[in-house]
C-alpha positions in Angstrom: 112.6 104.6 230.5 110.8 104.9 227.2 110.0 101.9 225.2 111.4 101.4 221.6 107.9 101.8 220.2 107.7 105.2 221.8 111.0 106.2 220.1 109.7 105.0 216.7 106.6 107.1 217.0 108.6 110.2 217.7 110.9 109.5 214.7 107.8 109.0 212.4 106.3 112.2 213.6 109.4 114.1 212.8 109.6 112.7 209.3 105.9 113.6 208.6 106.5 117.2 209.8 109.7 117.5 207.6 107.8 116.4 204.5 105.0 118.7 205.1 107.4 121.6 205.5 109.4 120.8 202.2 107.7 121.8 198.8 107.1 118.9 196.5 109.7 118.5 193.6 108.1 118.4 190.2 109.9 115.9 187.9 110.4 116.6 184.2 107.2 114.9 183.3 105.4 117.1 185.8 106.9 120.5 184.8 104.3 123.0 183.8 104.4 124.0 180.1 103.9 127.6 179.2 101.2 128.2 176.7 102.3 129.0 173.0 102.7 132.6 172.0 99.4 133.7 170.6 99.2 134.4 166.9 97.2 137.5 167.8 100.0 139.1 169.7 100.5 142.8 168.8 103.2 143.6 166.2 105.2 146.8 165.4 103.1 149.0 163.1 104.3 149.3 159.5 105.5 152.7 158.2 102.9 154.1 155.8 104.2 154.8 152.3 105.1 158.3 151.3 102.3 160.0 149.4 102.9 160.5 145.7 103.3 164.2 144.9 100.8 165.5 142.3 102.5 166.8 139.2 101.7 169.8 137.1 100.2 169.1 133.7 100.9 172.3 131.8 104.4 173.7 131.5 105.4 177.0 129.7 108.8 178.5 129.4 111.7 179.6 127.2 114.7 177.9 125.7 118.0 178.7 123.9 119.9 176.4 121.7 123.4 176.9 120.1 124.5 174.7 117.2 127.8 173.7 115.7 128.6 171.9 112.5 131.5 170.7 110.4 131.8 172.4 107.0 132.8 170.3 104.0 136.3 170.8 102.5 136.3 172.4 99.1 138.2 174.9 96.9 137.1 177.5 94.3 133.8 177.5 96.3 132.7 180.9 95.1 132.7 180.1 91.4 129.3 179.7 89.7 128.4 177.5 86.7 128.0 180.1 83.9 125.1 178.1 82.4 123.0 177.3 85.4 124.2 180.0 87.8 124.5 177.4 90.6 127.6 176.9 92.6 130.1 174.7 90.8 132.0 173.5 93.9 130.0 170.2 94.2 129.2 170.9 97.9 126.5 173.5 97.4 128.5 176.1 99.3 127.6 179.8 98.8 129.7 183.0 99.2 128.6 186.4 100.5 130.5 189.6 101.2 131.0 190.9 104.7 127.9 193.1 104.2 125.8 190.0 103.4 125.5 190.5 99.6 125.8 187.5 97.2 129.3 187.0 95.7 129.7 186.8 92.8 126.5 188.8 92.3 124.2 187.1 89.7 124.0 190.4 87.8 127.8 190.8 87.7 129.0 188.1 85.3 132.4 189.8 85.2 133.0 188.9 88.8 132.4 185.3 88.2 134.4 185.2 84.9 137.3 187.0 86.5 137.4 185.0 89.7 140.8 183.5 90.4 141.0 179.7 90.7 143.3 177.4 92.6 145.0 176.4 89.4 145.9 180.0 88.6 147.2 180.3 92.1 149.5 177.4 91.5 150.8 179.0 88.2 151.4 182.3 90.0 148.8 184.3 88.1 146.6 184.7 91.2 147.0 184.5 94.9 146.8 181.0 96.3 143.2 179.8 97.1 141.8 183.1 95.9 138.6 181.5 94.5 137.3 180.9 98.0 138.1 177.9 100.2 136.6 175.8 103.0 139.0 173.8 105.1 136.4 171.6 106.8 136.5 173.3 110.1 134.1 172.9 113.0 132.2 176.2 113.2 129.4 177.8 115.1 126.0 177.6 113.5 122.7 179.1 114.4 121.4 180.3 117.8 117.7 179.6 118.4 115.6 181.4 121.0 112.1 180.1 121.5 109.0 180.0 123.7 107.9 176.5 124.8 104.7 174.7 125.8 104.5 171.1 127.1 101.7 169.0 128.4 102.3 166.1 130.8 100.3 163.1 129.6 101.7 160.9 132.4 104.2 161.4 135.2 107.0 160.7 132.7 105.8 161.9 129.3 105.7 165.4 128.0 104.5 166.4 124.5 104.8 170.0 123.3 106.1 172.6 120.9 108.7 175.3 120.5 108.2 178.4 118.4 110.8 181.1 118.1 113.5 182.8 116.0 116.9 181.8 114.4 119.9 184.0 114.9 123.0 184.2 112.7 121.2 183.2 109.5 122.5 183.1 106.0 122.1 186.8 104.7 122.2 186.2 100.9 119.5 185.5 98.4 121.2 183.1 96.0 120.7 180.0 98.1 117.1 181.0 98.8 116.3 181.5 95.1 117.9 178.1 94.4 115.7 176.4 97.0 118.6 175.5 99.3 117.8 177.8 102.2 114.6 178.6 104.1 115.2 182.3 103.9 113.4 183.0 107.2 114.3 183.3 110.8 111.3 181.2 111.8 111.9 178.2 114.1 109.2 175.7 114.9 109.4 172.3 116.5 107.2 169.6 118.0 108.7 167.1 120.4 108.1 164.4 123.0 110.1 164.2 126.2 110.5 161.2 128.4 111.7 161.8 131.9 113.1 158.7 133.7 112.1 157.8 137.3 109.1 157.2 139.5 106.7 160.2 139.3 109.6 161.9 137.5 107.7 165.1 136.5 106.3 165.6 140.1 109.3 164.5 142.2 111.8 167.1 143.3 115.4 166.7 142.2 117.4 165.8 139.0 116.1 163.2 136.5 117.6 162.1 133.2 115.5 162.6 130.0 115.4 161.9 126.3 113.9 164.1 123.6 112.7 163.2 120.1 111.2 165.8 117.7 111.2 167.5 114.4 110.3 170.8 112.7 111.1 173.6 110.4 114.1 175.9 110.6 117.1 177.3 108.6 120.4 175.6 109.2 123.4 177.8 108.4 127.1 178.2 109.3 130.0 179.9 107.7 133.8 180.4 107.6 135.9 183.2 106.2 138.0 183.0 103.0 140.2 185.2 100.8 139.2 185.9 97.2 140.5 187.8 94.2 139.2 188.5 90.8 140.3 190.5 87.7 137.9 193.4 87.0 139.2 193.8 83.4 137.1 193.2 80.3 139.4 190.3 79.6 139.8 188.5 82.9 142.8 186.4 83.9 142.9 183.0 82.1 145.0 179.9 82.7 148.0 181.4 80.9 147.5 185.1 80.9 147.7 187.5 83.9 145.2 190.2 84.6 146.0 193.4 82.8 144.9 195.5 85.8 145.3 195.2 89.5 143.4 192.3 91.0 140.5 193.1 93.3 141.1 191.2 96.6 139.1 190.9 99.7 137.4 188.6 102.2 134.1 186.6 101.8 132.1 184.4 104.0 131.6 180.8 102.8 128.2 179.4 103.8 126.8 175.9 104.3 123.0 176.2 104.2 120.2 173.6 104.5 116.6 173.0 105.7 113.8 173.6 106.2 112.9 170.1 107.5 114.8 168.6 110.4 114.6 165.8 113.0 116.3 166.0 116.4 117.4 163.6 119.2 118.6 164.8 122.6 119.8 163.4 126.0 119.8 165.6 129.1 118.8 166.3 132.7 115.7 167.9 134.2 115.9 169.5 137.6 112.6 170.1 139.3 113.7 172.9 141.8 110.1 173.4 143.1 106.8 171.9 142.3 106.4 174.6 139.6 109.9 175.4 138.4 111.9 173.1 136.2 115.3 173.7 134.5 116.7 171.4 131.7 120.0 171.0 129.9 120.0 168.9 126.8 122.7 167.8 124.3 121.0 167.7 120.9 121.8 166.3 117.5 119.9 167.7 114.5 119.6 166.3 111.0 118.4 168.9 108.5 117.0 167.5 105.2 117.1 169.1 101.8 119.4 169.4 98.8 122.5 170.7 100.6 123.7 167.5 102.4 127.4 166.8 102.7 127.2 164.6 99.6 123.5 165.0 98.6 123.3 161.8 96.6 124.8 159.8 99.5 124.2 161.8 102.7 121.1 164.0 102.1 121.3 165.8 105.4 123.4 168.3 107.3 124.1 167.3 110.9 124.5 169.9 113.7 124.9 169.4 117.4 124.9 171.6 120.5 123.5 172.4 123.9 119.9 173.5 124.7 119.1 175.3 128.0 115.5 175.8 129.1 113.4 177.0 132.0 109.7 176.2 132.5 106.9 177.0 134.9 104.2 174.5 135.7 100.5 175.0 136.3 
């Protein structure tokens, strides 16, 4: 029979073997700490910025502009002052026949002396408004066709010029001789154009723009009116009817002005390709000379309208 001491030795040996076979437990104070993430760890590469497209510096092209203006209201607009030969309507309006000749002709004093007036129309001696009348209508003005040149100083600023011709001009000579009409179809303008946006002149797409400029051109518009005059040696007077049949017909009543003008425009520029640009601009023009709406108060005639242009860049 084994002694108690033998049993103790066996138990002690079992405990030692069990401890050796079981992995040691690491307490909280003994837990290994992972090293901090290195500041030199690799990062996701940044996307490189898009390259800025180079823009063309020189732009040449063609443009067309159609203008509208509001004529002043007036009656007896064809009558001339017998002393000065200037229009006596107070608005510097001029009359021409359908063929473009001055009416009344400066050499035909009988036409002017026999011209019916609004007062004679009221008394029944003449047709109503037979001295020429403007009702203050909004009418079409000039059409301008021009070649264009612009130079891009920066990616937003263009400076350049327009040279071309004016269509639908005043056909008479009286306003030209009186210094109230350019008397030429010439149209010339210098301007600056600012295109809004980053690299606006070189970036494809549509960008807003503003135009400021000035130049030389005729500014004309007209409306139609009925007239009548007495071709007798003794024309109709305030109380006496014409002794022969009245001459009746139609004339054109013209507002003329120029040659100097300033312009302001707002619009859009579409760069379709790196070399082709299309623009549409709403313009307001102020023409300066003696034929303003009320020359002593408003010494300019205002016109407005669209301008369309196409340009090719180099």
